[in-house]
A tleap script that builds the chain and sets N, CA, C and O, in Angstrom:
source leaprc.protein.ff14SB
mol = sequence {
  NMET ARG VAL ASP GLY GLN ASP MET ALA VAL
  GLY GLY THR SER ALA VAL ALA PRO LEU TRP
  ALA ALA LEU VAL ALA ARG LEU ALA GLU SER
  LYS ASN ARG THR LEU GLY LEU ILE GLN PRO
  GLN LEU TYR ALA GLY ILE ALA PRO GLY GLN
  THR VAL PRO GLY PHE ARG ASP ILE THR ASP
  GLY ASP ILE GLY ASP TYR GLY ALA ALA SER
  GLY TRP ASP ALA CYS THR GLY LEU GLY VAL
  PRO ILE GLY THR ASP LEU LEU THR ARG PHE
  GLN GLY ARG PRO PRO GLU CGLY
}
set mol.1.N position { -14.984 53.002 71.738 }
set mol.1.CA position { -15.395 54.377 71.797 }
set mol.1.C position { -14.196 55.229 71.396 }
set mol.1.O position { -13.052 54.895 71.706 }
set mol.2.N position { -14.465 56.311 70.718 }
set mol.2.CA position { -13.389 57.227 70.322 }
set mol.2.C position { -13.540 58.508 71.133 }
set mol.2.O position { -14.572 59.178 71.076 }
set mol.3.N position { -12.485 58.839 71.894 }
set mol.3.CA position { -12.467 60.051 72.699 }
set mol.3.C position { -11.216 60.833 72.341 }
set mol.3.O position { -10.103 60.316 72.435 }
set mol.4.N position { -11.399 62.066 71.935 }
set mol.4.CA position { -10.270 62.919 71.544 }
set mol.4.C position { -9.346 62.228 70.553 }
set mol.4.O position { -8.124 62.348 70.647 }
set mol.5.N position { -9.940 61.491 69.589 }
set mol.5.CA position { -9.172 60.834 68.549 }
set mol.5.C position { -8.526 59.521 68.951 }
set mol.5.O position { -7.829 58.906 68.144 }
set mol.6.N position { -8.744 59.078 70.185 }
set mol.6.CA position { -8.154 57.834 70.666 }
set mol.6.C position { -9.239 56.788 70.875 }
set mol.6.O position { -10.270 57.071 71.485 }
set mol.7.N position { -9.004 55.559 70.362 }
set mol.7.CA position { -9.945 54.457 70.583 }
set mol.7.C position { -9.709 53.860 71.957 }
set mol.7.O position { -8.567 53.664 72.371 }
set mol.8.N position { -10.805 53.569 72.669 }
set mol.8.CA position { -10.694 52.940 73.982 }
set mol.8.C position { -11.940 52.128 74.275 }
set mol.8.O position { -13.020 52.412 73.758 }
set mol.9.N position { -11.776 51.112 75.112 }
set mol.9.CA position { -12.907 50.283 75.527 }
set mol.9.C position { -13.407 50.796 76.869 }
set mol.9.O position { -12.653 50.844 77.841 }
set mol.10.N position { -14.678 51.179 76.920 }
set mol.10.CA position { -15.298 51.657 78.158 }
set mol.10.C position { -16.756 51.253 78.164 }
set mol.10.O position { -17.326 50.919 77.125 }
set mol.11.N position { -17.350 51.287 79.340 }
set mol.11.CA position { -18.804 51.199 79.406 }
set mol.11.C position { -19.377 49.843 79.698 }
set mol.11.O position { -19.467 49.442 80.858 }
set mol.12.N position { -19.764 49.134 78.674 }
set mol.12.CA position { -20.517 47.909 78.852 }
set mol.12.C position { -21.995 48.216 78.704 }
set mol.12.O position { -22.382 49.106 77.948 }
set mol.13.N position { -22.813 47.479 79.426 }
set mol.13.CA position { -24.265 47.623 79.318 }
set mol.13.C position { -24.731 49.043 79.630 }
set mol.13.O position { -25.622 49.563 78.959 }
set mol.14.N position { -24.138 49.672 80.639 }
set mol.14.CA position { -24.589 51.014 81.011 }
set mol.14.C position { -24.299 52.042 79.912 }
set mol.14.O position { -24.961 53.078 79.843 }
set mol.15.N position { -23.330 51.764 79.068 }
set mol.15.CA position { -23.068 52.654 77.934 }
set mol.15.C position { -23.906 52.269 76.729 }
set mol.15.O position { -24.396 53.138 76.007 }
set mol.16.N position { -24.072 50.981 76.507 }
set mol.16.CA position { -24.745 50.502 75.298 }
set mol.16.C position { -26.259 50.726 75.338 }
set mol.16.O position { -26.859 51.059 74.316 }
set mol.17.N position { -26.871 50.551 76.484 }
set mol.17.CA position { -28.335 50.672 76.571 }
set mol.17.C position { -28.838 52.035 76.083 }
set mol.17.O position { -29.757 52.068 75.265 }
set mol.18.N position { -28.278 53.158 76.547 }
set mol.18.CA position { -28.770 54.440 76.016 }
set mol.18.C position { -28.405 54.667 74.551 }
set mol.18.O position { -29.135 55.349 73.832 }
set mol.19.N position { -27.278 54.101 74.101 }
set mol.19.CA position { -26.917 54.238 72.692 }
set mol.19.C position { -27.914 53.482 71.818 }
set mol.19.O position { -28.318 53.985 70.770 }
set mol.20.N position { -28.318 52.278 72.235 }
set mol.20.CA position { -29.324 51.516 71.488 }
set mol.20.C position { -30.664 52.249 71.505 }
set mol.20.O position { -31.352 52.315 70.486 }
set mol.21.N position { -31.030 52.796 72.658 }
set mol.21.CA position { -32.296 53.538 72.746 }
set mol.21.C position { -32.288 54.707 71.769 }
set mol.21.O position { -33.290 54.965 71.101 }
set mol.22.N position { -31.171 55.411 71.681 }
set mol.22.CA position { -31.066 56.534 70.756 }
set mol.22.C position { -31.134 56.058 69.306 }
set mol.22.O position { -31.793 56.690 68.480 }
set mol.23.N position { -30.463 54.955 68.988 }
set mol.23.CA position { -30.495 54.431 67.624 }
set mol.23.C position { -31.912 54.023 67.231 }
set mol.23.O position { -32.366 54.345 66.133 }
set mol.24.N position { -32.609 53.324 68.111 }
set mol.24.CA position { -33.979 52.899 67.815 }
set mol.24.C position { -34.891 54.116 67.658 }
set mol.24.O position { -35.773 54.123 66.799 }
set mol.25.N position { -34.684 55.134 68.476 }
set mol.25.CA position { -35.481 56.365 68.339 }
set mol.25.C position { -35.235 57.019 66.981 }
set mol.25.O position { -36.176 57.485 66.338 }
set mol.26.N position { -33.982 57.057 66.546 }
set mol.26.CA position { -33.665 57.642 65.239 }
set mol.26.C position { -34.248 56.811 64.107 }
set mol.26.O position { -34.745 57.365 63.125 }
set mol.27.N position { -34.193 55.468 64.234 }
set mol.27.CA position { -34.787 54.606 63.212 }
set mol.27.C position { -36.294 54.839 63.121 }
set mol.27.O position { -36.846 54.959 62.027 }
set mol.28.N position { -36.958 54.903 64.284 }
set mol.28.CA position { -38.400 55.131 64.311 }
set mol.28.C position { -38.745 56.493 63.718 }
set mol.28.O position { -39.718 56.629 62.977 }
set mol.29.N position { -37.942 57.494 64.049 }
set mol.29.CA position { -38.169 58.835 63.493 }
set mol.29.C position { -38.023 58.811 61.966 }
set mol.29.O position { -38.819 59.423 61.253 }
set mol.30.N position { -37.014 58.110 61.477 }
set mol.30.CA position { -36.801 58.025 60.029 }
set mol.30.C position { -37.939 57.296 59.327 }
set mol.30.O position { -38.270 57.619 58.186 }
set mol.31.N position { -38.537 56.322 59.994 }
set mol.31.CA position { -39.641 55.557 59.431 }
set mol.31.C position { -40.979 56.251 59.681 }
set mol.31.O position { -41.994 55.865 59.101 }
set mol.32.N position { -40.989 57.271 60.538 }
set mol.32.CA position { -42.204 57.992 60.907 }
set mol.32.C position { -43.249 57.057 61.519 }
set mol.32.O position { -44.450 57.211 61.296 }
set mol.33.N position { -42.764 56.090 62.292 }
set mol.33.CA position { -43.648 55.159 63.004 }
set mol.33.C position { -42.848 54.471 64.094 }
set mol.33.O position { -41.618 54.469 64.069 }
set mol.34.N position { -43.554 53.889 65.050 }
set mol.34.CA position { -42.848 53.127 66.071 }
set mol.34.C position { -42.381 51.801 65.481 }
set mol.34.O position { -42.975 51.283 64.535 }
set mol.35.N position { -41.321 51.268 66.047 }
set mol.35.CA position { -40.825 49.967 65.602 }
set mol.35.C position { -41.285 48.854 66.536 }
set mol.35.O position { -41.150 47.674 66.215 }
set mol.36.N position { -41.826 49.227 67.684 }
set mol.36.CA position { -42.256 48.213 68.639 }
set mol.36.C position { -41.065 47.460 69.201 }
set mol.36.O position { -39.953 47.984 69.256 }
set mol.37.N position { -41.306 46.243 69.611 }
set mol.37.CA position { -40.244 45.400 70.153 }
set mol.37.C position { -39.406 44.875 68.987 }
set mol.37.O position { -39.870 44.028 68.224 }
set mol.38.N position { -38.180 45.371 68.847 }
set mol.38.CA position { -37.397 45.028 67.664 }
set mol.38.C position { -36.554 43.764 67.824 }
set mol.38.O position { -36.065 43.226 66.830 }
set mol.39.N position { -36.373 43.276 69.062 }
set mol.39.CA position { -35.515 42.108 69.252 }
set mol.39.C position { -35.950 40.895 68.425 }
set mol.39.O position { -35.093 40.243 67.829 }
set mol.40.N position { -37.236 40.567 68.363 }
set mol.40.CA position { -37.624 39.420 67.531 }
set mol.40.C position { -37.247 39.614 66.064 }
set mol.40.O position { -36.903 38.653 65.377 }
set mol.41.N position { -37.312 40.857 65.586 }
set mol.41.CA position { -36.926 41.127 64.200 }
set mol.41.C position { -35.413 41.007 64.014 }
set mol.41.O position { -34.950 40.541 62.973 }
set mol.42.N position { -34.650 41.424 65.013 }
set mol.42.CA position { -33.196 41.366 64.915 }
set mol.42.C position { -32.676 39.930 64.957 }
set mol.42.O position { -31.727 39.585 64.253 }
set mol.43.N position { -33.304 39.098 65.785 }
set mol.43.CA position { -32.804 37.746 65.998 }
set mol.43.C position { -33.492 36.686 65.142 }
set mol.43.O position { -33.079 35.527 65.151 }
set mol.44.N position { -34.524 37.062 64.410 }
set mol.44.CA position { -35.283 36.088 63.615 }
set mol.44.C position { -34.409 35.414 62.567 }
set mol.44.O position { -33.741 36.077 61.774 }
set mol.45.N position { -34.425 34.098 62.578 }
set mol.45.CA position { -33.784 33.322 61.530 }
set mol.45.C position { -32.275 33.246 61.567 }
set mol.45.O position { -31.674 32.748 60.615 }
set mol.46.N position { -31.627 33.722 62.634 }
set mol.46.CA position { -30.174 33.613 62.648 }
set mol.46.C position { -29.746 32.224 63.091 }
set mol.46.O position { -30.319 31.635 64.007 }
set mol.47.N position { -28.733 31.726 62.424 }
set mol.47.CA position { -28.153 30.426 62.750 }
set mol.47.C position { -26.767 30.651 63.353 }
set mol.47.O position { -26.116 31.653 63.055 }
set mol.48.N position { -26.314 29.719 64.201 }
set mol.48.CA position { -24.972 29.872 64.786 }
set mol.48.C position { -23.912 30.096 63.719 }
set mol.48.O position { -23.888 29.410 62.697 }
set mol.49.N position { -23.043 31.057 63.965 }
set mol.49.CA position { -21.956 31.350 63.038 }
set mol.49.C position { -22.335 32.242 61.871 }
set mol.49.O position { -21.469 32.642 61.093 }
set mol.50.N position { -23.612 32.561 61.736 }
set mol.50.CA position { -24.089 33.372 60.619 }
set mol.50.C position { -24.041 34.857 60.992 }
set mol.50.O position { -24.492 35.243 62.071 }
set mol.51.N position { -23.499 35.679 60.106 }
set mol.51.CA position { -23.521 37.112 60.361 }
set mol.51.C position { -24.936 37.632 60.137 }
set mol.51.O position { -25.720 37.035 59.399 }
set mol.52.N position { -25.247 38.735 60.774 }
set mol.52.CA position { -26.607 39.265 60.764 }
set mol.52.C position { -26.647 40.571 59.976 }
set mol.52.O position { -25.840 41.465 60.229 }
set mol.53.N position { -27.571 40.695 59.026 }
set mol.53.CA position { -27.693 41.947 58.270 }
set mol.53.C position { -27.939 43.129 59.207 }
set mol.53.O position { -28.746 43.046 60.133 }
set mol.54.N position { -27.237 44.216 58.954 }
set mol.54.CA position { -27.390 45.402 59.785 }
set mol.54.C position { -26.349 45.507 60.882 }
set mol.54.O position { -26.395 46.431 61.695 }
set mol.55.N position { -25.404 44.563 60.916 }
set mol.55.CA position { -24.379 44.554 61.956 }
set mol.55.C position { -23.012 44.254 61.370 }
set mol.55.O position { -22.888 43.497 60.407 }
set mol.56.N position { -21.988 44.854 61.960 }
set mol.56.CA position { -20.609 44.508 61.634 }
set mol.56.C position { -20.161 43.493 62.671 }
set mol.56.O position { -20.098 43.795 63.863 }
set mol.57.N position { -19.856 42.313 62.219 }
set mol.57.CA position { -19.486 41.223 63.110 }
set mol.57.C position { -18.133 41.497 63.755 }
set mol.57.O position { -17.212 41.991 63.104 }
set mol.58.N position { -18.023 41.177 65.026 }
set mol.58.CA position { -16.760 41.274 65.754 }
set mol.58.C position { -16.302 39.853 66.039 }
set mol.58.O position { -17.017 39.092 66.691 }
set mol.59.N position { -15.135 39.491 65.566 }
set mol.59.CA position { -14.662 38.104 65.697 }
set mol.59.C position { -13.384 37.990 66.506 }
set mol.59.O position { -12.825 36.899 66.622 }
set mol.60.N position { -12.912 39.087 67.066 }
set mol.60.CA position { -11.659 39.056 67.811 }
set mol.60.C position { -11.867 39.695 69.177 }
set mol.60.O position { -12.530 40.726 69.289 }
set mol.61.N position { -11.303 39.083 70.214 }
set mol.61.CA position { -11.371 39.625 71.557 }
set mol.61.C position { -12.125 38.712 72.494 }
set mol.61.O position { -12.707 37.713 72.073 }
set mol.62.N position { -12.112 39.062 73.774 }
set mol.62.CA position { -12.829 38.272 74.773 }
set mol.62.C position { -13.140 39.141 75.980 }
set mol.62.O position { -12.611 40.242 76.135 }
set mol.63.N position { -14.009 38.616 76.825 }
set mol.63.CA position { -14.337 39.263 78.092 }
set mol.63.C position { -14.169 38.240 79.208 }
set mol.63.O position { -15.052 38.069 80.048 }
set mol.64.N position { -13.042 37.572 79.206 }
set mol.64.CA position { -12.775 36.553 80.220 }
set mol.64.C position { -13.278 35.197 79.790 }
set mol.64.O position { -12.633 34.511 78.998 }
set mol.65.N position { -14.434 34.805 80.310 }
set mol.65.CA position { -14.994 33.479 80.013 }
set mol.65.C position { -15.584 33.376 78.613 }
set mol.65.O position { -15.801 32.264 78.131 }
set mol.66.N position { -15.846 34.476 77.954 }
set mol.66.CA position { -16.500 34.457 76.644 }
set mol.66.C position { -15.620 35.129 75.600 }
set mol.66.O position { -15.047 36.191 75.844 }
set mol.67.N position { -15.522 34.499 74.435 }
set mol.67.CA position { -14.720 35.052 73.355 }
set mol.67.C position { -15.581 35.417 72.160 }
set mol.67.O position { -16.660 34.862 71.953 }
set mol.68.N position { -15.085 36.353 71.387 }
set mol.68.CA position { -15.766 36.749 70.155 }
set mol.68.C position { -15.623 35.639 69.122 }
set mol.68.O position { -14.592 34.969 69.055 }
set mol.69.N position { -16.656 35.450 68.325 }
set mol.69.CA position { -16.655 34.431 67.269 }
set mol.69.C position { -17.506 34.947 66.118 }
set mol.69.O position { -18.150 35.990 66.232 }
set mol.70.N position { -17.507 34.223 65.023 }
set mol.70.CA position { -18.324 34.598 63.879 }
set mol.70.C position { -19.805 34.486 64.235 }
set mol.70.O position { -20.222 33.506 64.853 }
set mol.71.N position { -20.595 35.479 63.852 }
set mol.71.CA position { -22.025 35.481 64.165 }
set mol.71.C position { -22.277 35.885 65.607 }
set mol.71.O position { -21.418 36.484 66.253 }
set mol.72.N position { -23.469 35.551 66.109 }
set mol.72.CA position { -23.807 35.915 67.491 }
set mol.72.C position { -22.893 35.170 68.442 }
set mol.72.O position { -22.601 33.991 68.243 }
set mol.73.N position { -22.438 35.867 69.486 }
set mol.73.CA position { -21.694 35.227 70.564 }
set mol.73.C position { -21.959 35.998 71.850 }
set mol.73.O position { -22.386 37.152 71.823 }
set mol.74.N position { -21.696 35.336 72.979 }
set mol.74.CA position { -21.977 35.942 74.279 }
set mol.74.C position { -21.054 37.120 74.590 }
set mol.74.O position { -21.344 37.910 75.489 }
set mol.75.N position { -19.973 37.243 73.874 }
set mol.75.CA position { -19.024 38.328 74.095 }
set mol.75.C position { -19.466 39.616 73.406 }
set mol.75.O position { -19.465 40.684 74.019 }
set mol.76.N position { -19.842 39.516 72.138 }
set mol.76.CA position { -20.149 40.721 71.356 }
set mol.76.C position { -21.578 40.783 70.834 }
set mol.76.O position { -21.934 41.713 70.110 }
set mol.77.N position { -22.397 39.803 71.194 }
set mol.77.CA position { -23.782 39.795 70.725 }
set mol.77.C position { -23.850 39.669 69.214 }
set mol.77.O position { -23.167 38.835 68.620 }
set mol.78.N position { -24.669 40.490 68.601 }
set mol.78.CA position { -24.811 40.477 67.147 }
set mol.78.C position { -23.697 41.259 66.457 }
set mol.78.O position { -23.493 41.114 65.252 }
set mol.79.N position { -22.981 42.083 67.209 }
set mol.79.CA position { -21.922 42.906 66.645 }
set mol.79.C position { -22.257 44.375 66.781 }
set mol.79.O position { -23.071 44.762 67.619 }
set mol.80.N position { -21.633 45.180 65.965 }
set mol.80.CA position { -21.821 46.636 65.992 }
set mol.80.C position { -22.954 46.998 65.041 }
set mol.80.O position { -22.885 46.681 63.853 }
set mol.81.N position { -24.001 47.661 65.547 }
set mol.81.CA position { -25.094 48.026 64.649 }
set mol.81.C position { -24.663 49.073 63.629 }
set mol.81.O position { -23.888 49.980 63.932 }
set mol.82.N position { -25.179 48.925 62.419 }
set mol.82.CA position { -24.947 49.894 61.344 }
set mol.82.C position { -26.309 50.525 61.058 }
set mol.82.O position { -27.169 49.921 60.417 }
set mol.83.N position { -26.482 51.746 61.545 }
set mol.83.CA position { -27.786 52.401 61.497 }
set mol.83.C position { -28.437 52.430 60.132 }
set mol.83.O position { -29.620 52.113 60.011 }
set mol.84.N position { -27.693 52.802 59.098 }
set mol.84.CA position { -28.286 52.888 57.757 }
set mol.84.C position { -28.714 51.518 57.247 }
set mol.84.O position { -29.734 51.400 56.568 }
set mol.85.N position { -27.946 50.488 57.566 }
set mol.85.CA position { -28.314 49.128 57.153 }
set mol.85.C position { -29.546 48.637 57.912 }
set mol.85.O position { -30.395 47.950 57.344 }
set mol.86.N position { -29.641 48.989 59.191 }
set mol.86.CA position { -30.832 48.604 59.954 }
set mol.86.C position { -32.059 49.337 59.439 }
set mol.86.O position { -33.148 48.765 59.390 }
set mol.87.N position { -31.895 50.592 59.056 }
set mol.87.CA position { -33.017 51.343 58.492 }
set mol.87.C position { -33.535 50.642 57.239 }
set mol.87.O position { -34.744 50.493 57.061 }
set mol.88.N position { -32.629 50.216 56.381 }
set mol.88.CA position { -33.019 49.471 55.177 }
set mol.88.C position { -33.686 48.158 55.555 }
set mol.88.O position { -34.672 47.757 54.937 }
set mol.89.N position { -33.155 47.497 56.557 }
set mol.89.CA position { -33.710 46.211 56.991 }
set mol.89.C position { -35.144 46.341 57.493 }
set mol.89.O position { -35.964 45.450 57.274 }
set mol.90.N position { -35.444 47.447 58.164 }
set mol.90.CA position { -36.791 47.649 58.698 }
set mol.90.C position { -37.737 48.274 57.684 }
set mol.90.O position { -38.894 48.545 58.005 }
set mol.91.N position { -37.273 48.501 56.492 }
set mol.91.CA position { -38.105 49.100 55.444 }
set mol.91.C position { -39.365 48.264 55.227 }
set mol.91.O position { -39.290 47.063 54.965 }
set mol.92.N position { -40.508 48.910 55.338 }
set mol.92.CA position { -41.766 48.233 55.018 }
set mol.92.C position { -42.285 47.261 56.057 }
set mol.92.O position { -43.364 46.700 55.871 }
set mol.93.N position { -41.568 47.040 57.134 }
set mol.93.CA position { -42.060 46.101 58.149 }
set mol.93.C position { -43.065 46.807 59.050 }
set mol.93.O position { -42.832 47.944 59.461 }
set mol.94.N position { -44.167 46.156 59.359 }
set mol.94.CA position { -45.134 46.770 60.272 }
set mol.94.C position { -44.576 46.783 61.693 }
set mol.94.O position { -43.750 45.935 62.033 }
set mol.95.N position { -45.006 47.716 62.520 }
set mol.95.CA position { -44.528 47.737 63.900 }
set mol.95.C position { -44.996 46.503 64.647 }
set mol.95.O position { -46.068 45.962 64.376 }
set mol.96.N position { -44.178 46.070 65.589 }
set mol.96.CA position { -44.548 44.923 66.424 }
set mol.96.C position { -44.893 45.429 67.812 }
set mol.96.O position { -44.435 46.489 68.235 }
set mol.97.N position { -45.708 44.654 68.511 }
set mol.97.CA position { -46.008 44.947 69.915 }
set mol.97.C position { -47.111 45.889 70.111 }
set mol.97.O position { -47.453 46.211 71.248 }
savepdb mol mol.pdb
quit
């Protein structure tokens, strides 16, 4: 997170959940339709170590027992979402759920 021009690590799930909700709302607004349950679309077809379209992979750092690695990992998940890339990824897909 960047606060007053300084990068810092804060939050966790309590910070990320509303940020994801806002991103999904903006994506749905841009598509002029609901996206439904997007997790199956985000995780479909990913293999261990594979980077995921729409995300910037994080490969450095740890949270104690879990370390960042290439592709999905328990430390950083899929990585940092890139809103414009996710919008392109959801282009033309029907809503789920």
